[in-house]
Each structure stands twice: as C-alpha cells, then as structure tokens.
PAZA-160889 format. One record per residue (C-alpha): residue number from 1; residue in one letter; z, x, y. Coordinates in steps of 0.001 Angstrom, whole numbers, padded with zeros to 6 digits. Example, Ala and Ser with C-alpha at 12.3 -4.5 7.8 and 13.67 -1.06 7.14 Angstrom:
// PAZA-160889
   resi   resn        pz        px        py
      1      a    007800    012300   -004500
      2      s    007140    013670   -001060
This chain:
// PAZA-160889
   resi   resn        pz        px        py
      1      a   -018865   -054388   -022196
      2      a   -016707   -056099   -025270
      3      k   -019812   -054173   -027268
      4      v   -019012   -051253   -025691
      5      l   -014482   -051241   -025547
      6      t   -015689   -052436   -030044
      7      t   -017965   -049938   -030260
      8      l   -015446   -046890   -028254
      9      r   -012952   -048182   -031113
     10      n   -014929   -047632   -034346
     11      h   -015877   -044383   -032807
     12      w   -012168   -043094   -032034
     13      k   -012445   -039885   -032934
     14      k   -015985   -039373   -030924
     15      t   -014082   -041222   -028097
     16      t   -011383   -039150   -027836
     17      f   -013733   -035815   -027464
     18      g   -015292   -037135   -025489
     19      v   -012537   -037858   -023226
     20      c   -010832   -034626   -023734
     21      l   -014400   -032962   -022585
     22      l   -014954   -034950   -019337
     23      s   -011437   -034258   -018289
     24      w   -011781   -030562   -018938
     25      g   -015061   -030636   -017212
     26      g   -013982   -032348   -014257
     27      n   -011023   -030295   -014259
     28      w   -013283   -026714   -014022
     29      l   -015900   -028071   -011374
     30      y   -012736   -029380   -009269
     31      g   -010914   -026087   -009799
     32      r   -014252   -024612   -008748
     33      h   -014704   -026715   -005854
     34      c   -011077   -025747   -004507
     35      d   -012061   -021857   -004756
     36      n   -015424   -022432   -003072
     37      l   -012666   -023888   -000322
     38      l   -011074   -020604   -000011
     39      r   -013991   -018543   -000013
     40      r   -015194   -020103    002894
     41      a   -011831   -019771    005041
     42      a   -011162   -016726    004554
     43      c   -014727   -015931    005997
     44      q   -014883   -017825    008363
     45      e   -011120   -015872    009128
     46      a   -012951   -012341    008664
     47      q   -015538   -013517    011057
     48      a   -013179   -013962    013890
     49      f   -012784   -009963    013443
     50      g   -016375   -008915    012269
     51      n   -016850   -010702    016476
     52      q   -014466   -008972    018742
     53      l   -016159   -006569    020742
     54      i   -016184   -003210    020558
     55      p   -017274   -000166    022961
     56      s   -020196    001429    022467
     57      s   -019549    004890    022223
     58      m   -016445    003225    019675
     59      p   -018149    004022    016104
     60      l   -017380    001395    013397
     61      k   -014240    001751    010863
     62      k   -015435    003220    008309
     63      a   -013468    002088    004763
     64      t   -013857    003714    001668
     65      v   -013694    001220   -001651
     66      f   -012538    002724   -004934
     67      l   -013226    000023   -007269
     68      n   -012664   -000034   -011269
     69      p   -015005   -002363   -012871
     70      a   -013028   -001912   -016558
     71      a   -009918   -003236   -014650
     72      c   -008891   -007263   -015801
     73      k   -011201   -006997   -019269
     74      g   -013771   -005931   -017426
     75      k   -014463   -008964   -015053
     76      a   -013339   -006562   -011940
     77      r   -016520   -005837   -010315
     78      n   -017089   -010000   -010537
     79      l   -014199   -010747   -008408
     80      f   -014204   -007525   -006179
     81      e   -017924   -008978   -005182
     82      k   -016793   -012585   -004925
     83      n   -013803   -013138   -003572
     84      a   -013389   -009524   -001474
     85      a   -016600   -008242   -000844
     86      p   -017639   -010413    001753
     87      i   -014698   -010896    003792
     88      l   -015254   -007012    004216
     89      h   -018550   -007041    004884
     90      l   -018089   -009636    008020
     91      s   -015340   -008488    008942
     92      g   -016881   -005333    010775
     93      l   -016163   -002610    008491
     94      d   -018549    000354    006972
     95      v   -017868   -000181    003757
     96      t   -018632    002682    000923
     97      v   -018034    001417   -002671
     98      v   -017448    004216   -005259
     99      k   -016669    003438   -009139
    100      t   -014180    004430   -010706
    101      d   -015551    003915   -014332
    102      y   -016461    007930   -014991
    103      e   -014828    011324   -014882
    104      g   -015671    014851   -013352
    105      q   -016008    012409   -009729
    106      a   -013252    014200   -007768
    107      k   -015900    016137   -005343
    108      k   -017572    013102   -004355
    109      l   -014024    012161   -003430
    110      l   -013428    015296   -001407
    111      e   -016535    014525    000584
    112      l   -015600    011199    001146
    113      m   -012091    011123    002325
    114      e   -013063    014216    004806
    115      n   -014280    010550    007172
    116      t   -013072    007248    006230
    117      d   -011115    005169    008210
    118      l   -008405    003776    005384
    119      i   -008177    003381    001729
    120      i   -009089    000674   -000373
    121      i   -007707    000101   -004278
    122      a   -009184   -002411   -005876
    123      g   -008061   -002556   -009346
    124      g   -004685   -002701   -011179
    125      d   -001642    000239   -011046
    126      g   -003928    002780   -013219
    127      t   -006457    001994   -010566
    128      v   -003928    002901   -008330
    129      q   -002278    006534   -010069
    130      e   -005571    007402   -010970
    131      v   -007056    007663   -006964
    132      l   -003823    009602   -006289
    133      q   -004732    011216   -009552
    134      e   -008365    012389   -008691
    135      l   -007718    013221   -005278
    136      s   -005173    015948   -006049
    137      d   -007874    017174   -009251
    138      a   -010425    017837   -006106
    139      n   -007688    020334   -005017
    140      v   -006898    018088   -001606
    141      n   -003708    018087   -003358
    142      l   -003600    014867   -000860
    143      l    000455    014451   -001099
    144      s    001910    018271   -000928
    145      s   -001094    020720    000866
    146      c   -001273    021594    004135
    147      v   -003296    018320    005157
    148      q   -000390    015623    004203
    149      a    000672    014893    007388
    150      v   -003095    013474    008020
    151      f   -003397    011315    004236
    152      s   -000174    009847    004655
    153      k   -001608    008635    007783
    154      i   -004258    007309    006372
    155      p   -003551    003468    005553
    156      i   -004567    002400    001449
    157      g   -005160   -001616    001074
    158      f   -004326   -002614   -002362
    159      i   -006630   -005678   -003538
    160      p   -005020   -006630   -006959
    161      l   -007831   -006656   -009571
    162      g   -006124   -005524   -013118
    163      k   -003909   -007130   -015191
    164      t   -000768   -005420   -013861
    165      c   -000668   -005140   -010795
    166      t    003358   -004342   -009615
    167      l    002887   -003506   -005526
    168      s    001212   -006279   -005185
    169      h    004642   -008335   -005411
    170      t    005477   -006116   -002607
    171      l    002923   -006051   -000001
    172      y    001390   -010419   -000661
    173      p    002694   -014113   -001285
    174      e    002893   -014764   -004935
    175      s    000053   -017447   -005710
    176      t   -000424   -018846   -009350
    177      n   -004164   -019212   -007963
    178      q   -006288   -015488   -008562
    179      v   -008442   -016512   -005902
    180      q   -006339   -016794   -003361
    181      h   -004227   -014141   -003991
    182      i   -007431   -011514   -003753
    183      t   -008299   -013352   -000749
    184      n   -005206   -012996    000490
    185      a   -005144   -009622    000462
    186      t   -008614   -008332    001703
    187      l   -007062   -010241    004945
    188      a   -004074   -008022    005229
    189      i   -005683   -005272    005464
    190      l   -008038   -006781    008877
    191      k   -005192   -007630    010413
    192      g   -003164   -004115    009588
    193      e    000455   -004079    009343
    194      t    001495   -001284    006937
    195      v    005080   -000470    005489
    196      p    005897    003219    003648
    197      i    005061    003196    000505
    198      d    007302    005728   -001820
    199      v    005297    008277   -004443
    200      l    007045    010300   -007324
    201      q    005673    013578   -008015
    202      i    006059    013880   -012517
    203      k    005545    017862   -013001
    204      g    005486    018570   -016499
    205      e    004181    021613   -018442
    206      k    001048    021336   -017122
    207      e    000623    022521   -013661
    208      q   -001010    019231   -012410
    209      p    001370    016899   -011303
    210      v    001202    013248   -012332
    211      f    001972    011010   -009303
    212      a    003307    007351   -009521
    213      v    003956    004292   -006978
    214      t    006337    002982   -010364
    215      g    007777    004573   -012117
    216      l    008383    006687   -015869
    217      r    009395    005150   -018734
    218      w    010923    006337   -021730
    219      g    012343    004424   -025163
    220      s    011680    001927   -027725
    221      y    011019   -001564   -025365
    222      r    008492    000509   -024161
    223      d    007656    001908   -027389
    224      a    007085   -001774   -028699
    225      g    005306   -002810   -025339
    226      v    002239   -000664   -025562
    227      k    002174   -002816   -029717
    228      v    002111   -006563   -028259
    229      s   -001569   -006339   -028386
    230      k   -001263   -005541   -032291
    231      y    000201   -009232   -032850
    232      w   -002151   -011666   -030531
    233      y   -002709   -014196   -033554
    234      l    000541   -015094   -033499
    235      g    000096   -016644   -029555
    236      p    003422   -017202   -027621
    237      l    005691   -015036   -030126
    238      k    003587   -012025   -029886
    239      t    006022   -010260   -027492
    240      k    008796   -011436   -029963
    241      a    007529   -010294   -032640
    242      a    006603   -006975   -031662
    243      h    009477   -006134   -030796
    244      f    011295   -007763   -034024
    245      f    008728   -005861   -036126
    246      s    010014   -002604   -034354
    247      t    013411   -002787   -035465
    248      f    012327   -001943   -038861
    249      k    011724    001530   -038487
    250      e    015726    002874   -037483
    251      w    018298    001301   -035833
    252      p    019749    001795   -033947
    253      q    017048    003235   -031842
    254      k    018231    006235   -030146
    255      h    016675    009081   -027483
    256      q    018736    012180   -026758
    257      a    018209    014006   -023800
    258      a    019992    016135   -021411
    259      l    019129    014923   -017298
    260      m    020206    017115   -014147
    261      y    020197    015271   -010388
    262      l    020933    015859   -006996
    263      g    021849    013165   -005217
    264      p    020164    010638   -001942
    265      t    018505    012637    000517
    266      e    019265    011239    003743
    267      r    016391    009685    005423
    268      p    015105    011527    008784
    269      p    013891    009592    011967
    270      e    010528    008125    011607
    271      e    008147    010602    013924
    272      p    006722    008432    017070
    273      e    003173    007572    016668
    274      e    001719    009156    019707
    275      k    002222    012557    020548
    276      p    004566    013389    024588
    277      s    001912    014694    026962
    278      r    001499    017776    027291
    279      p    003199    019980    029934
    280      p    001283    021550    032866
    281      l    000386    024844    032818
    282      y    003704    025906    034840
    283      v    005741    024635    033080
    284      r    004271    026251    029486
    285      l    004510    029679    031308
    286      y    007408    029410    032975
    287      r    008912    028795    029422
    288      r    007513    031370    027761
    289      l    008048    033944    030358
    290      w    012147    032741    029610
    291      l    012485    032902    026224
    292      y    011030    036177    026179
    293      w    013115    037868    028922
    294      s    016400    036089    027441
    295      s    016809    038249    024482
    296      p    019474    037039    022241
    297      a    022592    038177    020674
    298      k    022278    039226    017054
    299      e    020702    036462    014877
    300      i    023084    035282    012553
    301      p    021934    034368    009033
    302      q    022286    030855    008650
    303      e    024294    030030    004627
    304      v    022076    028164    002437
    305      t    023731    025741    000815
    306      p    023624    025562   -002913
    307      e    021957    022158   -004665
    308      d    024824    020467   -005905
    309      w    023512    019495   -009331
    310      e    024950    016786   -011502
    311      e    024749    017522   -015086
    312      l    024126    014466   -018497
    313      k    023720    014632   -021441
    314      l    022878    011103   -022977
    315      s    021905    008580   -025594
    316      t    019998    005249   -024615
    317      i    017301    002781   -025820
    318      e    015602    003410   -022675
    319      l    015355    005535   -020270
    320      s    013096    004839   -016515
    321      i    012998    006097   -013052
    322      a    011769    003800   -010324
    323      t    010689    004271   -006861
    324      r    012535    001149   -004288
    325      n    008648    000201   -003912
    326      r    009452   -003372   -005614
    327      q    013109   -003635   -003142
    328      l    011920   -002167    000400
    329      d    014228   -002315    002690
    330      l    012716   -000660    005919
    331      t    016107    000562    007098
    332      r    017493    002470    004695
    333      t    019413    005516    006378
    334      e    018690    007372    002421
    335      d    016370    008433    000475
    336      f    016418    008063   -003660
    337      m    014955    006682   -006483
    338      d    016895    004381   -009330
    339      i    017812    005920   -012811
    340      c    018438    003747   -014868
    341      i    020446    004996   -018500
    342      e    020552    001487   -020845
    343      a    023343    001475   -023316
    344      d    022198    002604   -026861
    345      t    024466   -000319   -028332
    346      v    022498   -003247   -028160
    347      s    022122   -005096   -031300
    348      k    018763   -006690   -032711
    349      g    018540   -009968   -031465
    350      q    019676   -008214   -027764
    351      f    016806   -005730   -028269
    352      v    014116   -008366   -029297
    353      n    015221   -010529   -026110
    354      r    015625   -008401   -023298
    355      g    012325   -006434   -024962
    356      s    010649   -009709   -023950
    357      q    012293   -010065   -020047
    358      k    011372   -006371   -020152
    359      m    007102   -007397   -020110
    360      r    007964   -009440   -017507
    361      d    010298   -006685   -015644
    362      p    009736   -003155   -016922
    363      h    011634   -001581   -014800
    364      m    015084   -003700   -014646
    365      c    018162   -002976   -015621
    366      p    020757   -004401   -017319
    367      e    024059   -005182   -017466
    368      g    026102   -002946   -018886
    369      s    023403    000304   -017949
    370      q    023867    003232   -016150
    371      c    023248    003794   -012541
    372      i    021880    006769   -010897
    373      q    020621    007452   -007157
    374      a    019114    010860   -007136
    375      s    016063    012486   -005001
    376      r    015551    014852   -007659
    377      c    016113    015022   -011026
    378      i    014862    017075   -014406
    379      l    014644    015529   -017292
    380      q    015730    017599   -020648
    381      l    014230    016305   -024169
    382      p    015460    017944   -027452
    383      e    012440    019903   -028924
    384      g    010166    018321   -031713
    385      t    011017    015110   -029264
    386      e    007665    012875   -030218
    387      g    007040    009812   -028726
    388      s    005062    008820   -025235
    389      f    006070    008385   -021403
    390      g    004851    005297   -019319
    391      i    003740    006511   -015365
    392      d    002892    003794   -013742
    393      n    002082    001353   -017042
    394      e   -000356    004515   -018408
    395      e    000500    006146   -021682
    396      y    001918    010334   -021382
    397      e    002813    012944   -023817
    398      a    006881    012982   -023675
    399      m    007887    016125   -022670
    400      p    010504    017872   -020540
    401      v    009442    017328   -016724
    402      e    010508    017450   -013191
    403      v    010637    014011   -011074
    404      k    010495    014668   -007762
    405      l    010813    011743   -004848
    406      l    008398    011653   -002215
    407      p    010265    009726    000147
    408      r    007833    006934    002589
    409      k    004356    009575    001490
    410      l    001765    006151    001884
    411      r    001129    003657    004063
    412      f    000204    000579    002172
    413      f   -001413   -003204    003800
    414      c    000796   -005511    003381
    415      d    000908   -008916    004659
    416      p    002342   -009746    007585
    417      r    005058   -012378    006560
    418      m    005857   -010256    003417
    419      r    007144   -007473    006082
    420      e    008629   -009806    008501
    421      q    010374   -010927    005496
    422      m    011991   -007220    004503
    423      l    012789   -007061    008569
    424      h    014760   -010630    008446
    425      a    016000   -009890    004791
    426      a    017363   -006485    005969
    427      v    018904   -008025    009780
    428      e    020381   -010119    007458
C-alpha cells in the first residue's frame, strides 16, 4: 500500500486526471441509471392506460404526432424515440408520426387531420408555429374557417424537445431533468386534462396570416438576442457581449411607429360540451307554426356600434405583443393580449443588464414601460423601416401588421397539478 501511495504521489498529475475522469464517468453512469428508472416508471404508468378494457365496437384513439427531428440541435428524434414513443405505444393509442423536416407537406397534413382524435406536437416553439402554419397553408384555415369549431375541440399535446419551449412552463411543472420533463409531458397527454390557449393572428401585407401562441417582438433587445450565438467563444459572457456591442451601432436606439388598438372584450360563457337533447317532433312542429303565424311587427334595424379605436404615436426601444398563456387565468371575465411599449430612455448599462433578463423571459415588461390591454391592434411602421419581427422565436420581415386575438381557440393537454394550481390561484 505504501508503494502504491508513493507511486500516486510521484505521478500526481496523472493521478489527478484519473480521479477526475473516474468521477465524471461514475456521475455519467449514475445519471444514465436514474434516467432509465424514470423511463421505466413512466412506461409502467402508461401500461395501466393500455390495460383498460374498451368495447369491441369502439375503435382505438388515433394520435397524429408532428415531430421536428431538427429540434434540439438534431437530437429531437432520438429524445422522442427513447422517452416519449414507448409511453404512447404502451397506452394503446394508434400513433402516426409525421416529420416536419421538409416543405410541401400541407396536403398530407390535410388528409391526416380528417381522421385523428388528438394532435401531438413534438419539438419547440418553432414547431408549434410551423404545424399551425402548415395546416393553414393547406386551405384548412383551421383557426378561422367553417371547420374552426371542429378543430378547436381536437385536443393538442405538446412534448418539449426544442431549445425554446415556452408553453411547457404553463403546461407542466418545472424540472431540471430533461428525461423527466419529457415523460411528464407525455403522461399528461394520457391523463386527459386540458386548458384553453389563446392564439394571435398576425396579418401583414401577404394574404396568408401567421399564427402565434406566445407573441411578437420588435426592437433592439430582440435584434441583439439573435446575435448571441455569434459570440459563443466568450462562454457565459456571450449574452452581455452581444448586447454591449449592439450599442456601438447607434445610441439611443429608437423605433418609431403608430399603434391603433381596441380594448379587451368580454369573455362569453363556455358552451356545454354535451349538446342538449333534441325536443320531440310535435314540439318542433308547434314552434315552427307559432313562428309562422305570429308575424312580427316591422323590424327595427339595430344600430351598429362603431368600434372605439385608440391611436398612439410611439417611440420605443422594444415593443412586444403577447398572449396571456404564460399567466393563464381560467376564471378571467375579459379576453385581451398584453402590449408592452418600453421607454427609449435607458442607459447602455441598463440595456446590457435588461437584455440578459430578456433572454430568460423575452416578454417581460420592465418597470416604467407603458402596458396596454387590447383585443386587436394595428401596427403602422414608417416607410423604409428595416429590421425583423420575432414571432414565437421565429424571424419575419418587419412590416405593417394587424394583430387579432383569437381567445381560447386551442385546447392543450396539461399536467393535472398545473391545472389545479391555476384554479387554486384564481380562487385566492
């Protein structure tokens, strides 16, 4: 033993390297073991759903999975197949997987949508927007056509596999373990609890609108944020560096625009899921005869109330238009989106610090900003305005747009614990 200790002491560099390598390897193996335990427990829970008896006349529920293999730097496919796919198959669902890594698949999506019981989106924020956009491009204008009511009732599951998964903060409990986060999201789909999600319809000069579930950003923080990856060699300082170097272009950075908006709208009561039973034939005949014989007096034309638009000239460092999906309130009596107009009088130090905060929470509205609640707005940009919008973390050319809130248009599966928290917070 003394000889071994002497050898280790004489070769202390190799000893230190070996100890570090063994520690890292042991920690990696322990992490793999814990992940396998999480997968096994989730599969056992899913098996309980698969073992439930169903009548022979009832077909299997069909689930259409839209998987973006490019999400999470190309790791999404492997993450889905190892963590989510076994759970879905064990649950007894008839699963069809569609990869969203090529264009021109709108026709295929249309065919699938005619015969599915639930939709599952596996990816990040961009995948959610891409699926909605592809379905819209397929002339299935699902969010504004005659089949809108049918599509709104199809529940949607979201399996977070992308780099940015904003909706997962609303739908599922926070987790530092990626495997646990994915398995929790997949199990939530099987448990069947849903919450309504708002959608923004953003229409520009093009005929086809863009749909968003998070919001739109336009300004200096967004422009600096997209350049953070260019400074990868600075490690943890890359975010501050991107915002610091962006102040060299021009200062102060101001974005001029005109904004017209309408206030919040009253939320109508939810329609019952089960339709009331149809009255007997004689009752329907009596009602029709009564309506026919009781000729009403001259109809008084109803006056159309003009829309009360507010107009505002603005100069801001950043403008954001966001849904309330991050702070869902199931008992709210009004529907609106949040418009945040940030002051353009910030110092360079404040800009760098606030930019780092906005990388974590892009739609935060700092103190001193003008906050507006609106159901619809029109953003007019000066002629010759350059730059880009960030819509659900996807880049679009900046142009005059009309943003309309489509309240509670989609129903997303959520963890029952999160729904319970929402109801409890609303009661308090």
